[in-house]
N, C-alpha and C positions, 0 to 999 in steps of 0.2 A: 372346607374341607374336612371333608369325616370319614374315620376310619372305622374300619367293622370286621369283625373277627369272627366265624362261626364253628363248633366244634364239639365235638362230642365230651360231655362232665369223663374224665378220667379220677382214678384214684388217690388220693395224695402225690401228685403229679410232679415231672422233672423242673430244674428251672426254665427249662429253655419254653414249657406253659406258660409258666407267670410272666417271662417277657412278651411273649406273645400278647396274653390280656395287658399288657400295660405301655402294648405298642399303639390301640385304639384306642378309638372311645367309646363303644357299643363291642359286647360281648354276649354273642348268642349262645346259650347251651344247647348242642343238637341230639335233643334225645328224645326223640318221636323220629327214630331210626331203629336199623335192627340192632339189635344186641350181637355182640360178636365173643363169642367164647377164646378163655386162653389170649385176651388183650388186656388193654391200661386199665379198661371201665371198672374192675374190682380189685387190681391188684397191681404193685408196684415191688420195686428193690428197694432194700437198703445194704449198706456196709457193716459190716462184722469182720470180729478179727478172725475168720474161718473162709471169707470173703462175702460176693454179694449172698443175700439171701431174700426170698418172696416174703413178700407182707399180701395175699390174700384173705378175700373175702369169699365165704364162700355160700354160691349164689343157687345151686341144685344146678342140672343136666338138660333142662328144656332151654333152648337155644330160640324158639319161634317166639321170640318175644320182643318190643322193643326194649330201650334203653328205662325209657321209666317207665316201665312195668316188673323192673326185675327187682325182687327182692331178697335179702341174705336168709340164709335155709336156718340159720339159728342169730344169737348173740354172743356167745361164745368165743368170738374171733371180736368181739372190741378189747375183752381184758387181756387176751392172747398177744392182740398185736402191740397193745401198750406195757404191755410188760416185754416185748423184743426190744422195744426202744428203750426205754429203761436201759436194759442190760446192756445193750450196746453201744449209745448217749451217752448215759451215767457223766461219765467223765468227759463229755463235751465241754466246752467252755461258758458256752450260753445254754444249754439243757434247762437249767432250772426256771433261764428267765421265759424261755418258750414254754415250758411245762403248766405254767402258771394258765396259761388259757386254752392250750394243747389236750391236756388230760381230762377234764370237763368233755370235751366232745367223743372221748372213746367210752369214758368212764360214767358221765352225767347224764346220759340219757340212751334208749334202746331203739338202733335206728330201722325204723321198717321198709327203709325204699332206699334202691342204690341211686340212681337219682340226686335225691334231695340229700343225701350224707356225703355226698360227691362235695357237689355243690356246695352244703355246711363250712365242708373244710375248707374248700379253695376260697370260699369268700372271707374266712376269718384269717386264711394267709397272705390274703391279696391285702387284709387290712394291715395285720402286720408289715407287711412291706410298703407301708404306706398308697397304695396304687389304690386309684380314687374310680379306675373303667364301670360304667353304668354295664349292669348286667340285665341279659331277656332268657325270654325261650322261644325258641325254633315253633310250638305249637300254640303261639299268641299273635303268629303273623297268618296271614289268609296263605293258603297254601297254591304250589302252581305241579302241570305237570311234571316229572321228567327232576332229574339227580340236578343239573346245572341250571336247569329250569329254576329251581326251588329258591337255589341260593340265592339268586341274582332277583327275587321278586323280595328275598328278604331283606336285601340289600335297597331296594327302593322303595320299599315302606318306612323301612329306617331310616329312607332319606340318604343313606351314604354312597359318596362316590365312590372310596376307596377300597377294596376286598382285598385286607392281606390272608395267605396260604401259606399255611407248610409246605416245604417244597415236596411230601408225597403226594400230594392232589395232583401234580402234572400228569400221570397217568390217562385222568381224566377231566381235567377240565381245560379248558378251552380260553385262553386270552380272547380271541376274537369275539364269540358270544357275547362277553361281558362289556368287551369295547362296543357291542352294537347295543346295547342297553347303557350306554354312557358310564361306566362304571370301568377302571381302573384294577388292574391284580399287580398283587406288591408280592412277591414270591418271601415269602420268612427267611432270612437264613441264621442258623442255629449251630455256626463254625463260630472258632476262634474264641471261645467262650475262655476265658483266666482261671487257672488252679488256682483253689483256697486250699486251707488246711483242714484235714482231714485226719478221722483217728482211723490207728490201721493200718500201718502200710501204703503202698502203693495209688495213688489219687486214682480215685472211678470216677467219669462224669456223670454216667446215665442212671443215678441214684436219685428216689424222691428228694423234692426239694428241701422234707425237710431236713436231710442229713448238712445240707448250706446252712438252714437255720440255726440248728442245734452247736455246730462249729463259730458259726459269724456272728447270728445275731441281726442286731441294728447293723449291721456294714455289708449283710448279704448282699443290699443290691451293686453296691462295688462289684462285684461280678457278675452282675447283671449289663445288660446293654439299658434298657429302657424302665426300670424299677427305679422309683428316687433314689437318690445315695449312686447309681451307679457311675463310672470314671466320669466317658466325653458325654455332654450332650446332644 
């Protein structure tokens, strides 16, 4: 039985995104679709003494682009984001452990493509967590007409018989169409994650996974379901 997930790349996503990756055998970056403004593709949240703050990559106002066609407007965001992470997480227990491999992603190169930089961060974080899922790209598969039809086509070409989807897709995705194609749909559940030690007051669950990594380091998997080191197999 082969499990697959197909999802747009996000910038330093929250822990649920990585749990979904860890739950499947193959994860397909679905970045040859419409870029959505004010979404997770180019921004995410961190925790600060003043509350939640956004880290946003500037990408310009033109939205009629595929995600893989989007480029950062400048490189100033890289140093700015790293300084924000340092200012707000320097006291976290595993900041320096994570910073050894994370800082070069921010300061060691200039990123010219949003999809590529998102994937580079995601793959590096997976490596730290010990997630060994195979990655692929949607444009490496033969296309099919229709939103659902294309997802089914990718599943078939990847020889997957279980498609794992986030719950938000229930509004457009029909289990029946997948079932008729011989593919089971498994709805991923993001509820019930345990709290972990955080800096700065009340626990905030919906922040970038960097918050978890800085605070828990190699023990981060204990606070997820499918990453190596999680509490229950």
